[in-house]
C-alpha positions as CSV (number, residue, x, y, z in Angstrom):
1,M,-100.7,46.3,-57.7
2,G,-101.2,47.0,-54.1
3,Q,-101.0,43.2,-53.6
4,K,-97.9,43.0,-55.8
5,S,-96.2,45.7,-54.0
6,E,-96.9,44.0,-50.8
7,S,-95.5,40.7,-52.2
8,D,-92.5,42.5,-53.5
9,H,-92.1,44.1,-50.2
10,D,-92.2,40.7,-48.5
11,M,-89.7,39.3,-51.0
12,M,-87.4,42.2,-50.4
13,D,-87.8,41.6,-46.7
14,M,-86.8,38.0,-47.3
15,D,-83.9,39.0,-49.5
16,H,-82.9,41.4,-46.8
17,D,-83.2,38.8,-44.2
18,T,-81.2,36.4,-46.4
19,M,-78.6,39.0,-46.9
20,D,-78.6,39.7,-43.2
21,M,-78.1,36.0,-42.6
22,K,-75.3,35.8,-45.2
23,H,-73.8,38.9,-43.7
24,D,-74.0,37.3,-40.3
25,T,-72.6,34.1,-41.6
26,M,-69.8,36.0,-43.4
27,N,-69.2,38.0,-40.3
28,H,-69.1,34.8,-38.2
29,D,-66.9,33.2,-40.8
30,M,-64.6,36.2,-40.9
31,M,-64.6,36.3,-37.1
32,K,-63.8,32.6,-37.0
33,M,-61.1,33.2,-39.6
34,D,-59.7,36.1,-37.5
35,H,-60.0,34.0,-34.4
36,D,-58.2,31.1,-36.1
37,K,-55.6,33.5,-37.5
38,M,-55.2,34.9,-34.0
39,N,-54.9,31.4,-32.7
40,M,-52.4,30.6,-35.4
41,N,-50.5,33.8,-34.5
42,H,-50.8,33.0,-30.9
43,D,-49.5,29.5,-31.5
44,S,-46.8,30.9,-33.7
45,M,-45.9,33.4,-31.0
46,N,-45.9,30.6,-28.4
47,H,-43.7,28.5,-30.7
48,D,-41.4,31.4,-31.3
49,M,-41.3,32.2,-27.6
50,M,-40.8,28.5,-26.7
51,K,-38.0,28.3,-29.3
52,M,-36.5,31.4,-27.8
53,D,-36.7,29.9,-24.3
54,H,-35.2,26.7,-25.6
55,D,-32.4,28.5,-27.3
56,K,-31.9,30.5,-24.1
57,M,-31.9,27.3,-22.1
58,N,-29.3,25.9,-24.5
59,M,-27.2,29.0,-24.1
60,N,-27.5,28.8,-20.3
61,H,-26.7,25.0,-20.5
62,D,-23.7,25.7,-22.7
63,S,-22.7,28.5,-20.3
64,M,-23.1,26.2,-17.3
65,N,-21.0,23.5,-19.1
66,H,-18.4,26.1,-19.9
67,D,-18.4,27.2,-16.2
68,M,-18.2,23.7,-15.0
69,M,-15.4,22.9,-17.4
70,K,-13.6,26.0,-16.2
71,M,-14.1,24.9,-12.6
72,D,-12.8,21.5,-13.4
73,H,-9.8,23.1,-15.1
74,D,-9.2,25.4,-12.2
75,M,-9.4,22.5,-9.8
76,G,-7.1,20.5,-12.0
77,S,-4.5,23.2,-11.6
78,H,-4.8,23.5,-7.9
79,T,-2.3,21.7,-5.7
80,M,-5.0,19.6,-4.1
81,A,-6.3,18.7,-7.5
82,G,-4.7,15.4,-8.1
83,H,-8.1,13.7,-7.9
84,Q,-10.3,12.8,-10.9
85,M,-13.4,10.7,-11.3
86,T,-13.3,8.1,-14.1
87,P,-16.5,7.5,-16.2
88,N,-17.1,4.2,-14.3
89,G,-17.1,6.2,-11.0
90,V,-13.6,5.3,-9.7
91,M,-11.5,8.1,-8.1
92,T,-7.9,8.4,-9.3
93,M,-4.9,10.4,-7.9
94,A,-2.6,12.1,-10.3
95,G,0.9,10.7,-10.5
96,L,4.2,12.7,-10.5
97,P,4.1,15.6,-13.0
98,D,6.4,15.2,-16.0
99,W,9.0,17.8,-14.8
100,L,9.3,16.1,-11.4
101,F,9.6,12.7,-12.9
102,F,12.4,13.7,-15.2
103,A,14.1,15.7,-12.4
104,G,14.0,12.6,-10.2
105,V,15.5,10.4,-13.0
106,A,18.2,13.0,-13.6
107,A,19.0,13.3,-9.9
108,M,19.1,9.5,-9.6
109,L,21.7,9.2,-12.5
110,I,23.9,12.0,-11.1
111,I,23.8,10.6,-7.6
112,S,24.6,7.1,-8.7
113,F,28.0,7.9,-10.1
114,V,28.8,10.5,-7.4
115,V,28.1,8.0,-4.7
116,V,30.1,5.2,-6.3
117,E,33.1,7.5,-6.8
118,R,33.0,8.7,-3.2
119,L,32.6,5.2,-1.8
120,N,35.4,3.9,-4.0
121,A,37.7,6.7,-2.8
122,A,36.8,6.1,0.9
123,G,39.0,4.2,3.2
124,K,38.4,0.9,5.1
125,P,34.9,0.6,6.5
126,A,34.4,1.0,10.2
127,V,34.5,-2.1,12.4
128,D,32.1,-0.7,15.0
129,Y,29.2,1.8,15.2
130,L,27.7,4.3,17.6
131,K,25.0,3.0,19.9
132,I,23.0,4.3,22.9
133,N,21.6,1.7,25.3
134,L,18.1,2.7,26.3
135,L,18.2,0.3,29.2
136,G,20.7,2.7,30.8
137,S,17.5,4.3,32.1
138,K,16.5,2.6,35.3
139,F,12.9,3.4,34.9
140,L,12.7,1.9,31.3
141,R,14.7,-1.1,32.3
142,N,12.5,-1.9,35.3
143,L,9.3,-1.3,33.2
144,I,10.4,-3.7,30.4
145,K,11.3,-6.4,33.0
146,K,7.7,-6.3,34.3
147,R,5.8,-9.5,33.2
148,Y,2.9,-7.4,32.0
149,F,5.0,-5.0,29.8
150,R,4.0,-6.6,26.5
151,F,0.5,-7.1,27.7
152,L,0.0,-3.4,28.0
153,F,0.4,-3.1,24.2
154,Q,-1.0,-6.5,23.2
155,L,-4.4,-6.1,24.8
156,P,-5.5,-2.9,23.1
157,T,-4.1,-4.1,19.8
158,L,-6.1,-7.3,20.1
159,I,-9.3,-5.4,21.0
160,V,-8.9,-3.3,17.9
161,F,-8.1,-6.3,15.8
162,L,-11.2,-8.3,17.0
163,F,-13.4,-5.2,16.5
164,L,-12.2,-4.9,12.9
165,I,-13.2,-8.6,12.3
166,Y,-16.6,-7.9,13.8
167,A,-17.1,-4.7,11.8
168,G,-16.0,-6.4,8.6
169,I,-18.5,-9.2,9.0
170,K,-21.5,-7.3,10.5
171,G,-21.0,-3.8,9.1
172,H,-22.0,-2.1,5.9
173,A,-20.5,-3.4,2.7
174,L,-19.2,0.1,1.6
175,I,-19.3,2.4,4.6
176,N,-17.0,0.4,6.9
177,I,-13.9,1.1,9.0
178,T,-12.2,-2.3,8.4
179,P,-10.7,-1.8,4.9
180,I,-9.3,1.7,5.4
181,L,-7.9,1.0,8.9
182,T,-6.4,-2.3,7.7
183,W,-5.0,-1.5,4.3
184,T,-4.5,2.3,4.3
185,I,-3.6,3.0,7.9
186,W,-2.1,-0.3,9.3
187,W,-0.4,-1.7,6.1
188,A,1.2,1.7,5.3
189,G,2.0,2.3,9.0
190,L,3.6,-1.1,9.4
191,V,6.4,-0.3,7.0
192,L,7.0,3.0,8.8
193,I,7.0,1.2,12.2
194,V,9.6,-1.3,10.9
195,L,11.7,1.5,9.5
196,F,11.9,3.4,12.8
197,F,11.3,0.8,15.5
198,G,12.3,-2.5,13.9
199,K,10.3,-5.6,14.9
200,A,8.0,-3.6,17.2
201,W,4.9,-5.0,15.5
202,C,6.0,-8.6,16.3
203,C,6.1,-7.5,20.0
204,I,2.4,-6.5,20.0
205,C,1.2,-8.8,17.2
206,P,-2.5,-9.9,17.9
207,W,-2.1,-13.2,16.0
208,D,0.8,-14.2,18.2
209,F,-1.0,-12.9,21.3
210,I,-4.0,-15.2,20.5
211,A,-1.7,-18.1,20.1
212,S,0.0,-17.3,23.4
213,L,-3.3,-17.1,25.2
214,V,-4.2,-20.6,24.0
215,V,-0.8,-22.2,24.5
216,F,0.2,-20.5,27.8
217,L,-3.3,-20.4,29.1
218,K,-2.7,-16.9,30.6
219,P,-2.1,-13.4,29.2
220,F,1.4,-13.0,30.6
221,G,4.0,-14.6,32.8
222,V,6.3,-17.6,32.6
223,T,4.9,-21.0,31.5
224,R,7.1,-24.0,31.8
225,N,4.6,-26.5,30.4
226,P,2.8,-24.9,27.4
227,L,-0.2,-26.5,25.7
228,T,1.6,-27.8,22.6
229,L,2.7,-31.1,21.1
230,G,6.2,-29.5,20.9
231,L,7.2,-31.2,17.6
232,K,10.3,-30.1,15.7
233,W,9.7,-28.0,12.7
234,P,10.5,-30.1,9.5
235,E,14.2,-29.8,8.7
236,K,13.6,-29.2,5.0
237,L,11.4,-26.2,5.9
238,K,13.9,-24.5,8.2
239,N,14.1,-21.6,5.9
240,I,11.8,-18.8,4.9
241,Y,10.5,-20.4,1.7
242,P,7.2,-21.1,3.4
243,A,6.9,-17.4,4.2
244,I,7.7,-16.5,0.6
245,G,5.0,-18.9,-0.7
246,L,2.4,-17.4,1.7
247,F,3.4,-13.9,0.6
248,I,2.9,-14.7,-3.0
249,V,-0.5,-16.4,-2.3
250,L,-1.6,-13.4,-0.1
251,T,-0.7,-10.9,-2.9
252,F,-2.6,-12.9,-5.4
253,F,-5.8,-13.0,-3.3
254,E,-5.4,-9.4,-2.1
255,L,-5.1,-8.0,-5.6
256,G,-6.8,-10.7,-7.7
257,Y,-9.9,-10.9,-5.6
258,K,-9.7,-7.2,-4.6
259,I,-9.8,-8.0,-0.9
260,T,-8.6,-4.5,0.0
261,S,-12.0,-3.1,-1.0
262,S,-14.2,-5.6,0.8
263,P,-14.8,-5.4,4.6
264,R,-16.0,-9.0,4.8
265,D,-13.1,-10.5,2.8
266,T,-10.6,-8.5,4.9
267,A,-12.2,-9.9,8.1
268,V,-12.1,-13.5,6.7
269,L,-8.4,-13.0,5.8
270,A,-7.7,-11.9,9.4
271,I,-9.4,-15.1,10.7
272,V,-7.3,-17.2,8.3
273,I,-4.1,-15.7,9.6
274,I,-5.2,-16.4,13.2
275,C,-5.6,-20.1,12.2
276,L,-2.2,-20.0,10.5
277,S,-0.6,-18.7,13.7
278,L,-2.6,-20.8,16.2
279,V,-2.4,-24.3,14.6
280,P,1.4,-24.4,14.3
281,A,1.7,-23.1,17.9
282,L,-0.3,-26.1,19.1
283,I,1.7,-28.5,17.0
284,F,5.3,-27.3,16.9
285,E,7.7,-26.0,19.5
286,R,7.9,-22.3,20.4
287,R,7.1,-19.9,17.6
288,S,8.3,-21.9,14.6
289,F,5.6,-20.3,12.4
290,C,6.9,-16.8,13.3
291,K,10.4,-17.7,12.4
292,Y,9.9,-19.6,9.2
293,A,6.4,-19.1,7.7
294,C,4.9,-15.7,8.8
295,M,5.0,-13.5,5.7
296,V,4.5,-10.3,7.8
297,G,7.2,-11.3,10.2
298,R,9.7,-12.3,7.5
299,I,9.2,-9.2,5.4
300,S,9.4,-6.9,8.4
301,G,12.4,-9.0,9.5
302,L,14.4,-8.1,6.4
303,Y,13.2,-4.5,6.4
304,A,14.2,-4.2,10.1
305,M,17.8,-4.6,9.1
306,F,17.5,-0.9,8.2
307,S,16.0,0.1,11.6
308,P,17.9,2.1,14.2
309,V,16.6,-0.1,17.0
310,E,18.2,-3.4,18.0
311,I,18.5,-5.9,20.9
312,R,22.1,-7.1,21.4
313,S,24.4,-8.4,24.0
314,K,26.2,-5.6,25.9
315,N,29.3,-7.7,26.3
316,K,29.8,-10.9,24.3
317,K,32.5,-12.2,26.6
318,V,29.9,-12.3,29.4
319,C,27.7,-14.4,27.2
320,E,30.5,-16.8,26.2
321,N,31.1,-17.5,29.9
322,C,27.4,-18.0,30.6
323,K,26.7,-21.7,31.2
324,T,22.9,-21.7,31.5
325,K,22.0,-19.8,28.3
326,D,18.9,-18.5,29.9
327,C,18.2,-16.3,26.9
328,Y,17.7,-19.5,24.9
329,N,16.3,-21.9,27.5
330,G,14.4,-19.5,29.7
331,N,14.0,-19.5,33.5
332,D,11.7,-18.5,36.3
333,L,11.9,-14.9,35.1
334,G,11.4,-15.3,31.4
335,N,10.3,-17.7,28.7
336,P,12.7,-19.3,26.2
337,C,13.5,-17.3,23.1
338,P,10.5,-18.0,20.7
339,T,12.7,-18.0,17.6
340,F,15.5,-20.2,19.1
341,L,18.1,-17.4,19.3
342,T,21.0,-17.1,21.7
343,L,22.0,-13.5,22.5
344,P,25.7,-13.6,21.5
345,D,24.8,-14.9,18.1
346,V,22.3,-12.1,17.3
347,D,24.0,-9.9,14.7
348,E,21.0,-8.6,12.8
349,N,17.3,-7.8,13.5
350,T,15.8,-10.3,11.1
351,Y,14.6,-13.1,13.5
352,C,14.4,-11.2,16.8
353,L,10.7,-10.5,17.7
354,L,11.5,-7.8,20.3
355,C,9.5,-10.0,22.8
356,T,11.9,-8.8,25.6
357,E,12.0,-12.3,27.2
358,C,15.8,-12.3,27.1
359,I,15.9,-9.0,29.0
360,K,13.8,-10.6,31.8
361,S,15.7,-13.9,31.9
362,C,19.3,-12.8,31.6
363,P,20.9,-13.3,35.1
364,N,23.8,-11.1,34.2
365,D,21.8,-8.1,33.1
366,N,23.8,-8.2,29.8
367,V,21.1,-7.2,27.4
368,A,21.0,-3.9,25.6
369,V,18.2,-2.1,23.6
370,N,20.3,0.1,21.4
371,I,19.6,3.1,19.2
372,R,22.0,3.0,16.3
373,P,22.5,4.5,12.8
374,F,20.0,3.5,10.1
375,G,21.1,0.5,8.0
376,T,23.7,-0.8,10.5
377,D,22.9,-4.4,9.9
378,F,23.8,-4.2,6.2
379,K,27.3,-3.1,7.3
380,F,28.0,-5.7,9.9
381,F,25.8,-8.7,9.3
382,K,27.7,-12.0,9.0
383,E,25.4,-14.6,7.4
384,I,24.5,-14.5,3.8
385,R,21.4,-16.7,3.1
386,K,20.0,-17.7,-0.3
387,D,16.4,-17.7,0.9
388,E,16.7,-14.2,2.3
389,A,18.2,-12.9,-0.9
390,I,15.4,-14.5,-2.9
391,L,12.8,-12.9,-0.7
392,A,14.6,-9.5,-1.1
393,V,14.3,-9.8,-4.9
394,I,10.7,-11.0,-4.7
395,L,9.9,-8.1,-2.5
396,L,11.2,-5.7,-5.2
397,A,9.2,-7.5,-7.8
398,L,5.9,-7.8,-5.9
399,T,6.0,-4.3,-4.5
400,S,6.5,-2.9,-8.0
401,F,3.8,-5.2,-9.3
402,H,1.5,-4.1,-6.5
403,G,2.0,-0.5,-7.4
404,L,1.4,-1.2,-11.1
405,T,-1.9,-2.9,-10.5
406,M,-3.2,0.3,-8.9
407,T,-2.5,2.5,-11.9
408,T,-4.8,3.4,-14.7
409,I,-2.8,1.4,-17.3
410,W,-3.4,-1.9,-15.4
411,D,-7.1,-2.4,-16.2
412,S,-9.1,0.3,-17.9
413,E,-12.3,0.3,-20.0
414,E,-11.3,3.5,-21.8
415,G,-8.1,2.6,-23.5
416,W,-5.1,0.4,-23.6
417,S,-4.4,-1.7,-20.5
418,I,-2.3,-4.6,-19.5
419,I,-5.2,-6.8,-18.5
420,G,-7.0,-5.8,-21.7
421,Q,-4.0,-7.0,-23.8
422,I,-3.8,-10.3,-21.8
423,K,-7.5,-11.0,-22.4
424,S,-7.1,-10.2,-26.1
425,I,-4.1,-12.5,-26.5
426,F,-5.1,-15.4,-24.4
427,G,-8.9,-15.1,-24.5
428,S,-9.0,-15.5,-20.7
429,G,-11.3,-14.2,-18.0
430,D,-10.5,-11.6,-15.3
431,L,-8.9,-13.8,-12.7
432,T,-6.9,-15.9,-15.2
433,S,-5.7,-12.8,-16.9
434,F,-4.6,-11.4,-13.6
435,A,-2.7,-14.6,-12.8
436,I,-0.9,-14.5,-16.2
437,A,0.0,-10.9,-15.8
438,M,1.3,-11.4,-12.3
439,G,3.5,-14.3,-13.4
440,I,4.9,-12.5,-16.5
441,I,5.6,-9.2,-14.7
442,N,7.2,-10.7,-11.6
443,L,9.3,-13.3,-13.4
444,S,10.4,-10.6,-15.8
445,I,11.7,-8.4,-13.0
446,I,13.4,-11.3,-11.3
447,G,14.9,-12.5,-14.6
448,I,16.3,-9.0,-15.4
449,Y,17.9,-8.8,-12.0
450,Y,19.5,-12.3,-12.5
451,F,20.7,-11.1,-15.9
452,F,22.5,-8.2,-14.2
453,C,24.0,-10.6,-11.7
454,T,25.3,-12.7,-14.6
455,L,26.9,-9.6,-16.1
456,S,28.4,-8.7,-12.7
457,A,30.1,-12.1,-12.5
458,M,31.4,-11.8,-16.1
459,F,32.7,-8.3,-15.6
460,A,34.5,-9.3,-12.4
461,G,36.3,-12.1,-14.2
462,D,36.7,-14.2,-11.1
463,K,35.7,-17.8,-11.8
464,T,35.7,-18.6,-8.1
465,V,32.6,-16.4,-7.6
466,S,29.6,-17.8,-9.5
467,R,26.6,-15.8,-10.7
468,N,24.5,-17.6,-8.1
469,K,26.7,-16.4,-5.3
470,V,26.6,-12.9,-6.8
471,F,22.8,-13.1,-6.8
472,Q,22.8,-14.3,-3.2
473,Y,25.1,-11.5,-2.0
474,Y,23.8,-8.6,-4.0
475,G,20.2,-9.5,-3.2
476,Y,20.5,-7.6,0.1
477,S,21.4,-4.4,-1.7
478,I,17.9,-4.5,-3.3
479,L,16.2,-4.3,0.1
480,P,16.4,-0.5,0.6
481,V,15.1,0.1,-2.9
482,A,12.0,-2.1,-2.2
483,L,11.6,-0.6,1.3
484,F,11.6,3.0,0.3
485,Y,9.5,2.4,-2.8
486,H,7.0,0.6,-0.5
487,L,7.0,3.7,1.7
488,G,6.6,6.1,-1.2
489,H,3.7,4.1,-2.7
490,N,1.8,3.9,0.5
491,A,2.5,7.6,1.3
492,M,0.1,8.5,-1.5
493,H,-2.6,6.4,0.0
494,Y,-1.9,7.4,3.6
495,F,-1.7,11.2,3.1
496,M,-4.5,11.3,0.4
497,E,-6.9,8.9,1.9
498,G,-5.9,8.4,5.6
499,Q,-8.2,11.3,6.7
500,K,-11.2,9.1,5.8
501,I,-10.7,7.3,9.1
502,I,-12.0,10.3,11.1
503,P,-15.7,10.1,10.0
504,L,-15.6,6.3,10.2
505,L,-14.5,6.5,13.9
506,S,-17.9,7.8,14.6
507,D,-19.8,5.4,12.4
508,P,-17.4,2.4,12.0
509,L,-20.1,-0.1,10.9
510,G,-22.0,2.3,8.5
511,Q,-25.1,2.3,10.7
512,N,-25.8,6.1,10.3
513,I,-24.7,6.9,13.9
514,N,-22.4,9.6,15.1
515,I,-20.5,8.5,18.2
516,F,-17.9,11.2,18.4
517,G,-19.6,13.9,16.2
518,T,-17.2,13.4,13.3
519,A,-19.4,11.1,11.0
520,R,-20.3,14.0,8.6
521,W,-16.9,15.7,8.6
522,E,-15.5,16.3,5.2
523,M,-11.8,16.1,5.7
524,K,-9.2,17.4,3.3
525,P,-6.1,15.2,2.5
526,L,-3.4,15.4,5.1
527,L,-0.9,16.7,2.6
528,S,-1.2,18.5,-0.7
529,S,-0.5,16.5,-3.9
530,S,2.7,18.4,-4.6
531,S,4.0,17.7,-1.0
532,V,3.3,14.0,-1.5
533,W,5.0,14.0,-4.9
534,M,8.2,15.5,-3.4
535,L,8.1,13.1,-0.6
536,Q,7.8,10.1,-3.0
537,V,10.8,11.2,-5.1
538,A,12.9,11.8,-2.0
539,L,12.1,8.4,-0.6
540,V,13.0,6.7,-3.9
541,L,16.3,8.6,-4.0
542,I,17.1,7.7,-0.3
543,G,16.4,4.0,-1.1
544,H,18.6,4.3,-4.2
545,I,21.6,5.8,-2.4
546,S,21.3,3.3,0.4
547,G,21.2,0.4,-2.1
548,I,24.3,1.7,-3.8
549,G,26.1,1.9,-0.5
550,I,25.2,-1.6,0.5
551,A,26.1,-2.9,-3.0
552,H,29.5,-1.3,-2.7
553,R,30.2,-2.9,0.7
554,I,29.0,-6.3,-0.6
555,S,31.3,-6.0,-3.6
556,R,34.2,-5.8,-1.2
557,R,33.0,-8.9,0.6
558,L,32.8,-10.8,-2.6
559,Y,36.1,-9.7,-4.0
560,S,39.3,-8.9,-2.2
561,D,40.7,-7.3,-5.3
562,K,39.3,-3.7,-5.5
563,T,39.4,-3.7,-9.3
564,K,37.3,-6.8,-9.6
565,A,35.0,-5.4,-6.9
566,L,34.5,-2.2,-8.9
567,R,33.9,-4.1,-12.2
568,S,31.4,-6.3,-10.4
569,L,29.6,-3.2,-9.0
570,I,29.0,-1.6,-12.4
571,P,26.3,-4.0,-13.7
572,M,24.6,-3.9,-10.2
573,L,24.6,-0.1,-10.4
574,M,22.7,-0.4,-13.7
575,A,20.3,-2.8,-12.0
576,M,19.8,-0.3,-9.2
577,I,19.1,2.5,-11.7
578,C,16.6,0.3,-13.6
579,S,14.8,-0.5,-10.3
580,S,14.6,3.1,-9.2
581,F,13.5,4.2,-12.6
582,L,10.7,1.6,-12.5
583,S,9.7,3.0,-9.1
584,L,9.6,6.6,-10.4
585,W,7.8,5.6,-13.6
586,I,5.0,3.8,-11.6
587,M,4.6,6.8,-9.3
588,H,4.4,8.9,-12.5
589,L,1.2,7.1,-13.5
590,D,-2.2,8.0,-12.2
591,M,-3.3,5.8,-9.4
592,Y,-6.6,4.4,-8.4
593,M,-7.7,5.2,-4.8
594,R,-8.7,2.5,-2.3
595,S,-11.7,4.6,-1.2
596,L,-14.0,7.2,-2.7
597,M,-13.3,10.8,-1.9
């Protein structure tokens, strides 16, 4: 038994050990389960916390989005807020607000009938006009007579011009001074220069200066034997149809190939125009290209009829008694008139280049540089030319078309657009669609104007005055409408984007330099959006009123009978209203900017 007890004891010890082992195992399992549970709880807590963080982040993100939307909204309501970025990264400027657009239309309608009534009740038009001769100043007269007078302005203009060509070719494709100085500053400023100073640009034109350097072989002075073949300009081309053709071609390349946004293409275009000016100067006599084919010169020539600056004969009787006609032929003091003009026959600004050669060459000191009222040429010009009338109407069509191509309805990936519809109808590519749209829109505007001319001839009831003659005469009345729309359109670019020139003056080629310390300046627009809008509407109304006044005077030239003249004027007044409405409507649309803000 003692042995049994010992054996039992051993077995009990074994059972105890087994139980201990099971207990340890159970404890280990339970601890493991607790640990796993704790891990699960920890994971769950982490998941919950992560979820809470995610939710919090979403809330913060939503809050940020809300704040950003609020900021955008607040910016949109600010007067400087007319800028928005499209999804494809293009900056746009807001057009006229609805209330201002409709106010402009209402003002235009009211003014139209008030002006016509006042003009119809007015007496006979004046036969002369107020003028002040600037050459009455001895200092100014002596300065202009100096041979180097033009050179003082031509040289710096040429230097800037050549630098822009260099910058366009050698500079950065995006950060570059050439496009903004050419298309935003110069092109907008050119119309302003013409409005206030007439053909002053022709006086300092770098293209003509380059041609003169080659042909005359010196920068200034009289040259009796220029380096040219001296051929006569073809008789059939002694009109401005070549200039009209080049203007249409230039517009197509400018807008169709988007030259205005490319420094290199802008530079290449400048070189092409140098060739267009130089080659005819080497072949034909004097400046035949300037008179008949230069699109800038011919456009500015018609616009200059509105300018308050003119070169005229002080006393035409003195000119009539002059035998040598030095203004036309030139002498030892001055070169011949580059556009074949004799001073007593100059009754408008269109073909005078303000070269001042006649001031130098006149032996009788009978030349005046006058300051006069705006638009005087439209009251007193004698010759009515068909080619000029056609250019005037084409100017209206192309300036309107130009403005339309810069709006968001022209070509947009987001919604309806003109180019999108053309592509859908004709299945054409970008450039072909542009050409089709350009043809349709411009021919439509010209056709509508011709339709109103037909109505005008019918309303007058005078079979001796054809609709073609009506078209030819009333074409001049369209010029102020085109001119002031041109100014209004460019005012948006000039005052909203012109400040971009300041940083680029320090880094003109985009080489990350800072010459004048302005390269990193962030400039605000020169005027607020609301100020530009008001200016645009005012300019359209000024052009509209001027056009009506000119149309009224032309109606009296067409018809001696006042009743017929008034009946003839009514359809043309409707045409004027349609033209000005089109101008306001285009300005009402959002416009793409030429440069990023």
